[in-house]
C-alpha positions in Angstrom: 20.2 -25.0 -51.9 22.8 -23.9 -49.3 24.6 -20.7 -50.5 27.6 -21.2 -48.1 28.3 -24.4 -50.1 28.7 -22.3 -53.2 30.2 -19.1 -51.7 33.8 -19.5 -50.7 35.0 -17.1 -47.9 37.8 -16.0 -50.2 35.2 -14.7 -52.6 33.7 -12.2 -50.2 35.0 -8.6 -50.1 34.1 -6.2 -47.4 34.4 -3.4 -48.2 34.4 -3.2 -51.9 36.7 -0.6 -53.4 34.7 0.2 -56.6 32.7 3.5 -56.7 30.2 2.6 -59.5 28.3 -0.4 -60.8 30.7 -1.5 -63.4 33.7 -1.2 -61.1 32.0 -3.3 -58.4 31.0 -6.0 -60.8 34.5 -6.1 -62.3 36.0 -6.3 -58.7 33.8 -9.3 -57.9 34.6 -11.1 -61.2 38.3 -10.4 -60.5 37.8 -12.0 -57.1 36.3 -15.2 -58.7 39.2 -15.3 -61.2 41.9 -14.8 -58.5 40.5 -17.8 -56.7 40.6 -20.0 -59.8 36.9 -20.3 -60.2 36.6 -19.0 -63.8 37.7 -21.0 -66.9 37.3 -17.9 -69.0 37.2 -14.5 -67.3 36.3 -12.7 -70.5 33.3 -15.0 -71.1 32.1 -14.3 -67.5 32.5 -10.6 -67.9 30.7 -10.6 -71.2 27.8 -12.6 -69.8 27.3 -10.5 -66.7 27.7 -7.1 -68.4 25.4 -8.1 -71.2 22.7 -9.1 -68.7 23.2 -5.9 -66.8 22.8 -3.8 -70.0 19.5 -5.6 -70.7 18.0 -4.8 -67.3 19.6 -3.7 -64.1 20.0 -6.4 -61.5 19.4 -3.9 -58.7 16.5 -5.7 -57.1 15.7 -3.0 -54.5 16.3 -2.6 -50.7 20.0 -1.9 -51.3 20.7 -5.2 -53.0 22.0 -6.1 -56.5 22.5 -9.6 -57.9 24.4 -9.2 -61.1 24.5 -12.6 -62.9 25.1 -14.3 -66.2 25.4 -17.7 -67.8 28.4 -18.6 -70.0 30.9 -21.3 -70.9 33.5 -19.6 -68.6 32.6 -21.8 -65.6 32.1 -25.5 -64.9 29.6 -24.9 -62.1 27.7 -22.1 -60.4 30.1 -19.7 -58.7 29.3 -16.8 -56.4 31.0 -13.7 -55.0 29.6 -11.3 -52.5 30.7 -7.7 -51.7 29.6 -5.1 -49.3 30.2 -1.4 -50.1 30.1 1.1 -47.3 29.4 3.9 -49.7 26.1 3.2 -51.5 26.4 2.8 -55.3 23.8 3.8 -57.9 22.8 0.5 -59.6 19.7 1.8 -61.4 17.7 -0.3 -59.0 14.0 -1.0 -59.5 13.2 1.1 -56.4 15.6 3.9 -57.4 17.7 3.4 -54.2 21.5 2.9 -54.1 23.0 -0.5 -53.4 25.3 -1.7 -50.6 25.1 -5.5 -51.0 26.2 -7.0 -54.3 26.0 -10.7 -54.9 27.5 -12.0 -58.2 26.5 -15.3 -59.8 28.0 -16.9 -62.8 26.6 -20.2 -64.1 27.2 -22.6 -66.9 25.2 -21.7 -70.0 23.6 -25.2 -70.1 22.4 -25.4 -66.5 19.6 -23.2 -65.4 18.4 -25.1 -62.3 21.1 -24.1 -59.8 21.2 -20.6 -61.1 17.5 -20.1 -60.6 17.6 -21.8 -57.2 20.4 -19.5 -56.0 18.6 -16.4 -57.2 15.5 -17.5 -55.3 17.4 -18.4 -52.1 19.2 -15.0 -52.1 15.9 -13.2 -52.7 14.3 -15.0 -49.8 17.2 -14.4 -47.4 17.3 -10.7 -48.3 13.6 -10.3 -47.3 14.8 -10.3 -43.7 15.5 -6.6 -43.0 17.5 -7.3 -39.9 19.8 -9.7 -41.7 20.3 -7.2 -44.5 21.3 -4.5 -42.0 23.7 -6.9 -40.4 25.4 -7.6 -43.7 25.6 -3.9 -44.6 27.3 -3.3 -41.3 29.8 -6.1 -41.6 33.4 -4.9 -41.7 35.2 -8.1 -42.9 34.7 -11.0 -45.2 34.8 -13.4 -42.3 32.0 -11.5 -40.6 29.9 -11.6 -43.8 30.4 -15.4 -44.2 29.6 -16.0 -40.5 26.3 -14.0 -40.8 25.3 -15.9 -43.9 26.2 -19.2 -42.4 24.2 -18.5 -39.2 21.2 -17.3 -41.2 21.2 -20.4 -43.4 21.4 -22.7 -40.3 18.4 -21.2 -38.6 
């Protein structure tokens, strides 16, 4: 799976404006909606926030991957945001988050969803790459970093 084939540059926001977990998730869902990637914004919101209430998607090391499955999309969609002020995401390591990657998938297709989660997790193991993302100042810079990393 190649994330830059899923992630559109227009669905990257650096920096995010939200100051808390719910605001940042909403901001990324709004970004997907503004780019015409959601069939039903309310269904996407409900899926992601329901998942988040079940268990935080803050995976540690400053990263959160809020996600959900619903009928509000035809295919896997992704948005990515960088916040320059760390946000409490109730992460497993107790540390705040600066990189937020949102995934919304069709309810009936788990394969791409799981592959994307695994690919993101593998990429984020590279501490130098994570730091580069955290320091990125524009959406174009974030996309270029991700593209370069995937092509290595």
